C-alpha positions, -999 to +999 in steps of 0.1 A: +176+302-031+212+312-026+214+341-050+239+364-033+276+362-041+292+390-021+288+403+015+278+439+018+289+461+047+257+454+067+263+417+066+300+420+074+291+441+105+263+417+115+288+388+115+314+408+136+301+403+172+311+372+191+276+370+207+259+350+180+253+314+169+277+304+142+276+269+127+298+252+100+288+220+083+316+199+070+319+164+055+339+136+072+362+111+053+332+087+050+312+114+032+288+120+061+277+154+075+292+170+106+282+202+124+305+224+144+296+254+166+320+282+157+309+315+171+341+332+158+329+329+122+333+363+106+332+379+071+366+394+066+357+408+031+330+407+004+341+372-007+358+357+023+350+341+056+373+334+086+370+309+115+390+315+146+403+282+162+409+280+199+403+242+204+408+213+180+377+193+171+369+171+141+352+198+121+385+218+116+401+186+103+372+178+080+373+211+062+410+207+054+403+173+038+371+183+020+369+220+013+332+221+007+313+237+037+280+252+046+275+279+072+247+294+093+248+326+113+220+335+137+223+369+154+208+380+187+179+398+169+169+365+153+182+373+118+197+344+099+222+340+071+230+307+054+254+299+026+283+278+013+321+283+012+353+265+003+382+263+028+414+276+012+442+279+039+451+286+075+474+310+093+488+315+128+495+352+123+483+382+104+456+410+108+427+386+112+447+367+139+454+399+157+418+411+155+404+378+169+428+380+199+418+415+207+382+405+212+373+405+249+362+369+248+398+358+239+420+388+250+411+383+287+407+345+287+433+330+310+431+295+294+430+299+256+430+324+228+427+320+190+457+300+178+448+295+142+427+314+116+410+294+088+401+312+055+373+303+032+361+316-001+325+325-003+304+305-028+269+318-022+246+329+006+211+341+014+199+364+041+191+381+064+160+359+069+137+359+098+128+327+116+092+317+109+083+317+145+045+310+141+053+280+119+080+268+143+057+270+173+030+251+154+055+225+144+068+221+180+032+214+191+026+189+163+060+172+171+051+169+208+019+150+199+035+128+172+066+117+191+047+095+215+036+073+187+071+069+173+090+054+203+114+027+192+101-009+199+116-037+220+139-014+241+136-007+278+144+030+283+154+022+319+182+000+309+215+019+303+228-007+279+199+000+255+205+037+254+220+056+225+216+092+238+226+097+274+198+111+297+216+145+293+214+143+255+178+132+255+168+160+279+186+185+258+167+176+226+134+178+245+141+213+259+118+238+243+144+265+247+172+245+230+182+252+194+185+224+169+199+223+134+201+196+107+227+191+080+229+167+051+250+164+019+235+176-014+240+159-047+267+185-057+288+175-027+281+206-006+265+202+029+233+221+037+221+234+071+185+242+082+172+252+116+151+224+132+139+239+164+109+216+165+130+185+167+125+164+198+136+130+212+109+102+211+134+083+233+171+078+235+173+062+200+151+084+178+145+120+170+112+132+156+100+164+140+071+178+121+083+190+086+057+218+084+080+248+092+106+239+066+086+216+044+100+227+010+136+221+021+130+189+041+111+173+012+144+175-009+161+151+015+158+116+003+146+089+027+174+068+043+199+096+038+222+101+067+217+135+084+234+152+113+214+169+140+230+194+164+213+204+197+225+235+216+214+254+247+221+291+256+246+278+282+266+264+252+258+229+262+255+208+230+254+174+214+257+161+178+241+130+165+238+113+131+213+088+117+191+078+088+162+101+080+128+083+075+101+090+050+071+112+061+048+090+082+017+097+102+018+093+139-014+100+159-027+117+127+003+140+124+028+139+095+063+135+109+098+124+100+123+107+123+160+102+126+172+068+140+204+077+158+234+055+152+262+079+162+266+105+191+294+130+195+303+153+224+316+185+208+319+205+241+355+214+252+377+204+268+371+167+258+357+162+224+349+126+214+326+099+203+300+088+228+281+062+208+289+036+196+311+034+228+348+032+222+364+005+244+390+017+269+425+005+262+454+004+286+483+029+283+515+009+274+538+037+263+550+066+284+570+096+276+598+107+299+605+144+305 
């Protein structure tokens, strides 16, 4: 599947614009998948990727602790590249640092620019691939039918204390114009990313999708494996969840898989952080004097 080992000039140029979807999957200290939106991902050479950092989230820390990563780039003309890389080092200066900060998005930003550049060695990749739009549209329709038979039992969706996803997050996953992606960890220790545009929320506690569009890849994921699902709108609103992936089951006559959510994370700046399980507020007892 991933049979290419070097970027050609066409791919390097395709990765160059800031106007694209760039995702990096990493692995947290517990060995679980994490997905980060990094539109600054670029190919700086035939065998090297760079990531420009302008705000600090968990993904940047994860790749320094476990160098195995996966990436996905989706350009505005719906061409997609996917692959794997190893983080090697970071720098706060140099030609890549200068190039990033000359881009209009960062050069004229009054609040932040690129402060650090991360370097990764390419392992393998595939692309450009086209999204199978006909299969995706069919899967969206199948998911919409199936999800109403997979609502989690014994929970009152009107009660806030029973919620896992907030109403904002649940609505985001049910938006037909939202992009969704799933990541998991392969047996060789590398994460893997696939598009999952058909994924929808059955309720605040469960995501559902028809596996028809990406059946061959989805069948490789073992039941009860923890996966991460990232939802994103074109306004750069996003939410990341994790949970256990079910076996393929029939709901209203449709084959579907579901993710029972047990962790929710806000990756939108300026305040990254865990949403569920909720973290108790603690009083501030130490103050710095200036």
